[in-house]
Structures are given as structure tokens and as C-alpha cells.
N, C-alpha and C positions, 0 to 999 in steps of 0.2 A: 437595374440590378447593380448594386455597389460592388466595389472591389472585395470587401470582406464577404459578402454574400456569395460572390462567384468563387472565392477561395474555399469557403465552407462546403459549397456544393461539390467541388472537385476533390476535397479531402474526405468527404463522407464515406466513400467505399473503403478507403484505407483505414479509417477509424473502425469501421465495422469488422474488417479483417483482423486488425490488432485485437479487438475485443474477443473475437472468436478464438484466436490463438491463445489469448490469455485464459479463456475458459477451458480450452482443451489441454493446455500444458501448464496450468497454474501450479499444480502440485509439484511438478518437476522443477519449476523455477524457484518455488519457495524452498524446496529441499536443497537446491544449489545455493541459495542465499544463506541458509543455515550452515551448510558445509563451508562456504567461503568465510563466513563470520567466525566459525570455530578455528579455521586455519590461521586467520589474521590475529585472532585473540591469542592463540598459542605462540605465534611468531613475535608478538609484542609483549609476551609474558604477562598478559592481563592488565597492562598499563592503561589501555584505552577501552576496557570492557564496557563501560557505560556508553561511550560514544558508538561503539560497534553495535551494541544492543539497540540503541536508539535508531541508528541508521538502518539496521535490518528491519526493525518494526515499521519504519516509514516506507521502506521499499515494499514490504508485504501489503501494507495498506494501499499503496499505489497499484499493486497488482490486483487487489480486490476491486478497486474502483474501475480499473480497465476491464475487468471481467464482469462488471455490473453485479457484484455480490455485495450490495449495499447493506444487507441485514445480517451478514455472517462474519462476525469477528470485528468489523470496523465500527467504532462508535458513531452514533448518529449525532452529528455536530449541530443539527437544527433543533434538537430537543434540549430543553433547559436541564442543567445538572440537577441531580437529586438533592433534596434538602438534607442538611446535615442533622444528625441526631441531636436532641436537646442535651445540654450539659448535665452531667450527673451531679447531684448535690449531696 
């Protein structure tokens, strides 16, 4: 058994616990992210709204991945993007 295999085996229970907590408290965490983003946006007077929105979205996607909510809200990165509509003539 290699070093990485040994490390993965020891960290597996912690990963499962984090996943369980993310499932159990995901709504509270996402509400907190929204609230923090709103406060920061107000304090910066909207100067960094795009960056705040992007960061909040990425944090929410990470929470969904931790909670194993692959099909709810987070886009499936393995699927090809949809075809664009044909140009109108």
C-alpha cells in the first residue's frame, strides 16, 4: 500500500463526515454566503459586484459538490454544451 493509498484510507471518514454536514446544513451555509455577499457588496458600493457574484456562485457549487448534489443546480461539466441555434436569415 502506497503513501497516497494510506492517506486516502485515513481521510475517508473525514470526507464522509464533511459530506454529511454539507447535506445537513447546506441551506444555512448558502444563506450565509448570500448574506455575506450582500454586506460586502453594500460596503464596496457595488464596485466589485461581478466578482462577488462569481465568488458566491463558485462557493455554492463547491457546497453542492461536497453534499453530492450533482444534479441539482450545478451544471454537468462532462456533457457537451448545447448546439447554438442556427443564424436567422
